[in-house]
Residue, then its C-alpha position, 0 to 999 in steps of 0.5 A: m553860822p551862829s555859834p552854839l548856844f547853851t543854858q548850862p552844859p551837862w556837866p554831871a552827865i559828861q562826868a559821869q560817862i567819862a567815869s563809866s566809859l574809861k573806868t576810872h574816877f573822875s571828878l570834875e575840878k576845873i573847866t576852862s573855855t578854849g573858845g571853839g569856832c563858829i560850830n561848837a564851844t570847846y572846853h579843857i577840863q581836868g580833874n584828878g590829874q586827868h586831862y580831856f577836850v570836850k566839844l558841846n553843841k546841841a543834842h541833834y548834833l550827836p550824829m556829828f560828833e559820832a562821825e569825828a570820832a569814827g574818823l579820828i580813830e580811822i586816821k590813829n589806826t594808820g599810824t601816820l599822822r597824830a590825831p587825838e583820840p576820842q574818848c566817849w560821846g553822848q547827849a542829855d538835857g539839850s546838849a551833845w558831846l565829844v570827849m577826846e583826849y587833851l593834847d598840849l598844841t604849843g609846839p614849834g609850829k610851821s617849823c616841823g611843816e616838813a614832818l606833817g608833809l611826810g606824815l600825810a603822804n604816809m597817811h595817803r597810802t593808806f587804801s581802799s578798794h572803794y571811794g566814800w567811806t563806811r557812813d557820812n559825816t559832815i563838812g562845817t555842819t553840811l551833810q557830807k555824804n560817802d556812799v561807797s562808789s567803784d567810780w572816782i569821777d562819778f563819786w565827785r560829779q553826785q556826791r561832792l559837786g552835785y550834791q553842793l549844787q542842789l543845795a545851792s539851787a534850794n539856798g536860791h542859787t540859781g542862773k549862771l551858777q547852776k548852767r556852769g555846774e551843770q556843763l562842768l558836770l557834764r564834762l568832769e572825765g576832761f580832768f582825768t586823762n591820766a591813771p586811774i585815781r587810787a582811793s586814799l585816806l582823806h583828812g577831807d577838811l584840811w585847811g590851815g585851823n585843822y592842824a598844830f604841833d604838840s610840844s615835842g614838835q609832832p604834827v597833829i590833825f584834828d575835826p577831820a571829815v574822812y573819807y577815801g579819795d583822791r589824795e589831791a583833795d586834800l593838798a588843794m585844800t590846804e592851798l584854798f586859804g594858805g596857812f601851810p609852810s613851803s617845807f610841808y609842800a617840798s616834803y610831801q611831794n618828795a615822799y609821793p610826788l604828784d601828778t602834773g595834772y594837779r595844777t588843774r584839778k586843784t580848783l575842781y576839788n576847792l570848788y565843793h569847798i567854795l559851794n560848801h561856804l556858799n551854802l553855809f555862810g551866804g552870797r559872798y562866796l557866790h562870785q568866787a563859785e562862778q569864776m572857778l565853774d568859769r575857769l574849769l570849763a575853759e579848760v575842757k572846751 
């Protein structure tokens, strides 16, 4: 994905909205770019002794920021893991923004993995009567559909794997990928032979770049793509790209043990993210997706 391009961020509009929304006097005194990733530009802004973290992108990304703010609030309301509090969001002059509290993420790092594992286990005990969420959001910049469903297998078939396979076909990835994908969608029930899946609150995009620790060592999670679903989907993504200490997994397992079938289902859940990477970044993820499909189909022959 290309990095966002801005001629001049609308700082006067952002300054005015902060003052209005938070009912405070705020005069922008210092702007520091924090680099951002391949999706948004990010800044640490200061004024009148106040600090905020700002994400910026083009104006049509405002719904993405609105959904992110709602997801952060959903996580914060559980009282289990710290997440940055959204302050305000809006658009002007061709740009959209999300303003959040600024957190000093300079904690002791992975030595606090135990607290992260326990916090995530507790967050996963926030349940819903249905899978999905109250609104769609994004995974990267891809639409993530969250239509409410009472059937987890059907939800994963239609709104996760099936949707990504449709996008892949539209992007020209046909042939083996689609044939194997169709076969897998027909056999999903074979991966779920134990107790029904409870609908847990999920971060939704929990890779190693979306957590850190504050100066007191408290774990912080951010950049969510929340929905309610199988908690194994969050755990699976932590293993996809690495970056989580062994203490995290030991703490989680001690607090909320995983079913033995997780070792197979984690590939099923991570296939969603690899298909999304294929759709976002192109063909270098095609072979990996096909390998995962072959591995999964071999489990349910």
